[in-house]
C-alpha positions as CSV (number, residue, x, y, z in Angstrom):
1,X,-8.5,31.2,17.8
2,X,-6.5,28.9,15.7
3,X,-8.7,26.3,14.1
4,X,-7.7,23.2,14.1
5,X,-5.8,21.2,11.2
6,X,-6.6,18.0,9.6
7,X,-4.5,15.0,9.4
8,X,-4.1,12.4,6.2
9,X,-2.5,9.2,6.9
10,X,-1.7,8.2,3.1
11,X,-0.4,4.9,1.9
12,X,1.6,5.8,-1.1
13,X,1.5,2.0,-2.5
14,X,4.6,0.0,-3.6
15,X,6.7,2.8,-4.4
16,X,6.4,3.6,-8.2
17,X,4.6,6.9,-8.8
18,X,1.9,5.2,-11.2
19,X,0.7,3.2,-8.4
20,X,0.0,6.0,-5.9
21,X,-3.6,6.9,-6.0
22,X,-4.8,10.5,-7.2
23,X,-6.3,10.8,-4.1
24,X,-2.9,10.3,-2.1
25,X,-1.0,12.9,-4.4
26,X,-3.7,15.6,-4.0
27,X,-3.2,15.2,-0.1
28,X,0.1,15.5,-0.3
29,X,0.3,18.3,-2.2
30,X,-2.7,20.4,-0.3
31,X,-0.2,19.8,2.9
32,X,1.3,22.5,4.7
33,X,3.5,19.5,6.8
34,X,4.5,15.8,5.7
35,X,5.8,13.6,8.2
36,X,7.2,9.9,7.3
37,X,9.8,7.9,7.8
38,X,12.9,9.2,6.0
39,X,13.1,6.0,2.9
40,X,9.1,7.3,2.0
41,X,10.1,10.9,2.3
42,X,12.3,10.2,-0.6
43,X,9.8,8.6,-2.7
44,X,7.5,11.8,-2.7
45,X,10.5,14.3,-2.5
46,X,9.2,16.0,-6.0
47,X,5.7,16.8,-4.2
48,X,7.6,18.4,-0.9
49,X,8.4,21.7,-2.4
50,X,7.5,24.5,0.3
51,X,6.5,22.1,2.9
52,X,8.0,21.6,6.5
53,X,9.1,17.9,6.1
54,X,9.7,15.7,9.3
55,X,11.5,13.0,8.9
56,X,13.0,10.0,11.4
57,X,14.3,6.7,11.0
58,X,12.7,3.4,11.9
59,X,11.0,2.5,15.1
60,X,10.1,6.2,16.2
61,X,6.2,5.9,14.7
62,X,4.7,6.9,18.5
63,X,7.4,9.6,18.3
64,X,5.9,10.4,14.5
65,X,2.0,10.5,15.4
66,X,2.9,12.5,18.3
67,X,4.1,15.0,16.0
68,X,1.4,15.1,13.6
69,X,-1.3,15.8,16.2
70,X,1.2,18.7,17.5
71,X,0.9,20.3,14.3
72,X,-2.9,19.2,13.5
73,X,-3.6,21.2,16.7
74,X,-1.7,23.8,15.9
75,X,-4.2,24.5,13.2
76,X,-2.0,22.9,10.1
77,X,-2.8,20.3,7.2
78,X,-0.3,17.1,8.2
79,X,0.9,14.1,6.2
80,X,1.8,11.0,7.5
81,X,3.1,8.7,5.0
82,X,3.4,5.2,4.8
83,X,4.6,2.6,2.0
84,X,1.7,0.2,0.8
85,X,-1.5,0.6,2.7
86,X,-1.4,3.0,5.8
87,X,-4.1,0.1,7.6
88,X,-1.5,-3.1,6.9
89,X,1.0,-2.7,8.7
90,X,1.1,0.9,8.5
91,X,0.7,4.1,10.4
92,X,-3.0,4.3,10.9
93,X,-3.9,2.1,13.7
94,X,-1.0,4.0,15.3
95,X,-2.0,7.1,14.4
96,X,-5.6,6.9,15.8
97,X,-4.9,5.3,19.0
98,X,-2.4,8.6,19.5
99,X,-5.4,10.3,18.8
100,X,-7.5,8.6,21.1
101,X,-4.8,8.6,24.1
102,X,-4.6,12.4,24.0
103,X,-8.5,13.1,23.5
104,X,-7.1,15.6,20.5
105,X,-9.9,17.3,18.2
106,X,-8.8,16.8,15.0
107,X,-9.9,15.2,11.8
108,X,-8.3,12.2,10.4
109,X,-8.8,10.6,6.8
110,X,-6.9,7.4,6.2
111,X,-6.5,7.5,2.4
112,X,-5.7,4.0,1.2
113,X,-2.8,2.7,-1.2
114,X,-2.1,-0.7,-3.1
115,X,-0.4,-3.1,-0.7
116,X,2.9,-5.3,-1.1
117,X,0.7,-8.7,-1.6
118,X,-1.7,-7.0,-3.8
119,X,1.7,-5.7,-5.8
120,X,3.7,-8.9,-5.3
121,X,0.2,-11.1,-6.5
122,X,-0.2,-8.7,-9.8
123,X,3.3,-9.3,-10.3
124,X,2.6,-13.0,-10.1
125,X,0.0,-13.8,-11.6
126,X,-3.4,-14.4,-10.0
127,X,-2.4,-16.5,-7.1
128,X,-4.8,-14.6,-4.0
129,X,-8.1,-15.5,-6.4
130,X,-9.3,-17.3,-3.4
131,X,-9.2,-16.8,0.8
132,X,-5.7,-15.3,1.6
133,X,-4.2,-14.7,4.8
134,X,-1.4,-11.9,5.0
135,X,1.4,-13.0,8.0
136,X,4.6,-10.7,9.1
137,X,7.4,-12.9,10.3
138,X,8.7,-9.9,12.2
139,X,8.9,-10.6,16.2
140,X,9.2,-6.9,16.5
141,X,5.8,-5.9,18.1
142,X,4.5,-10.0,18.0
143,X,5.8,-13.0,19.8
144,X,7.2,-15.4,17.5
145,X,5.5,-18.3,19.3
146,X,1.7,-16.4,18.2
147,X,3.1,-16.1,14.9
148,X,3.8,-19.9,14.4
149,X,0.5,-20.8,15.4
150,X,-1.0,-18.3,13.1
151,X,1.0,-19.7,10.3
152,X,-0.1,-23.1,11.4
153,X,-3.8,-22.2,11.3
154,X,-3.5,-20.3,8.1
155,X,-1.6,-23.3,6.4
156,X,-4.7,-26.1,8.1
157,X,-7.0,-24.0,6.2
158,X,-5.3,-24.3,3.2
159,X,-5.3,-20.4,2.7
160,X,-2.9,-19.0,0.3
161,X,-0.2,-16.9,2.5
162,X,1.6,-13.9,2.3
163,X,4.3,-13.4,3.9
164,X,5.9,-10.2,5.2
165,X,9.3,-9.2,6.4
166,X,10.4,-12.8,5.6
167,X,14.2,-12.6,6.4
168,X,16.4,-9.8,7.9
169,X,20.2,-9.8,8.7
170,X,19.7,-10.5,12.2
171,X,16.5,-12.6,11.7
172,X,17.3,-15.2,9.3
173,X,15.6,-18.2,11.1
174,X,12.1,-17.5,10.8
175,X,11.1,-18.2,7.2
176,X,13.2,-21.7,7.8
177,X,10.6,-22.3,10.8
178,X,7.7,-21.2,8.7
179,X,8.6,-23.4,5.9
180,X,8.6,-26.5,7.9
181,X,5.5,-25.5,9.3
182,X,3.6,-25.4,6.0
183,X,5.2,-28.4,4.8
184,X,2.9,-30.6,7.6
185,X,-0.1,-29.3,5.6
186,X,0.8,-28.6,2.3
187,X,2.6,-30.3,-0.5
188,X,6.3,-30.1,-1.4
189,X,5.2,-29.0,-5.1
190,X,2.9,-26.2,-4.0
191,X,3.6,-23.0,-6.1
192,X,5.9,-20.2,-4.5
193,X,6.0,-16.9,-5.6
194,X,9.5,-14.5,-4.3
195,X,8.9,-10.8,-5.2
196,X,11.2,-8.1,-4.3
197,X,10.4,-4.8,-4.9
198,X,7.2,-5.6,-5.9
199,X,6.0,-2.8,-9.2
200,X,8.9,-0.6,-8.0
201,X,12.3,-0.3,-9.8
202,X,14.4,-3.5,-9.7
203,X,11.9,-6.0,-9.1
204,X,12.4,-9.3,-9.3
205,X,10.3,-12.1,-9.3
206,X,11.2,-15.9,-9.2
207,X,8.3,-18.6,-8.8
208,X,9.3,-22.5,-7.4
209,X,7.8,-24.7,-4.9
210,X,7.4,-25.4,-1.2
211,X,10.5,-27.6,-1.3
212,X,12.6,-25.5,-3.0
213,X,11.8,-21.5,-2.0
214,X,15.0,-21.2,0.7
215,X,16.7,-22.0,-2.4
216,X,16.4,-18.4,-3.9
217,X,17.3,-14.6,-2.2
218,X,14.9,-13.0,0.5
219,X,14.8,-10.3,2.5
220,X,12.9,-7.6,3.8
221,X,12.0,-6.1,0.3
222,X,10.3,-9.7,-0.4
223,X,7.2,-10.9,-0.4
224,X,6.7,-14.5,-0.6
225,X,3.8,-16.0,-2.1
226,X,2.6,-19.6,-0.9
227,X,-0.4,-21.1,-3.1
228,X,-3.1,-22.9,-1.9
229,X,-3.9,-26.7,-2.6
230,X,-5.3,-26.4,-6.1
231,X,-2.8,-23.0,-7.2
232,X,-0.7,-23.9,-10.4
233,X,1.9,-22.5,-12.6
234,X,1.3,-22.2,-16.6
235,X,3.1,-20.3,-18.7
236,X,5.0,-18.2,-16.3
237,X,2.4,-16.8,-13.9
238,X,1.1,-18.5,-10.8
239,X,-2.7,-19.2,-11.0
240,X,-5.0,-20.1,-8.3
241,X,-8.9,-20.9,-9.3
242,X,-11.8,-19.0,-7.9
243,X,-14.0,-22.0,-8.9
244,X,-15.7,-20.9,-12.4
245,X,-16.6,-23.7,-14.6
246,X,-14.7,-23.1,-18.2
């Protein structure tokens, strides 16, 4: 009887190899099968020699998780990969849901990675030094009215706000509506950081303010970071005071 294998759900970090954890790297090397969105597979291509590699396009998350379970039930050591952290808009949640739905007797280890928000914050300086919210503007899986409510609540609470998936070719109005909501509760001069390709090749960093943020290119590779009422900019860095007495 074949003993069931093991599933590693891995966050690769922002994409640059130096920001991937050693645990993620060794788990990939130890695996017999690696499964993921084809863009992420390409990021670890040099680690895949001799392995079975299964890639697929966007919106195939459930299919990938079912394939992962199938391979593990065949006794394989399997990695399923995400960018950033697998537990933040990544594959960890749906992987656990599929396992539970199938009542599959396989072990799952979730390996964390640096998130896009963390990577962007580091490039901007120290904008997330106090309470913050991370909100995706993609309405593919979440109703837009609910997303707007979350933006409003976070703005009302003066959270630092990190916006994921802010704008795509077919989805352009959400970032505009989000900015209008934010202006109801935050000053036009509130610092805003716009980071494209955070901590990977082609990184672009802009620091502006809430009034002018829409004057700059924003796309699906961008994280938009809106400060709280105490965030300021000095020497080219966004800083949110934690409250220490200097």
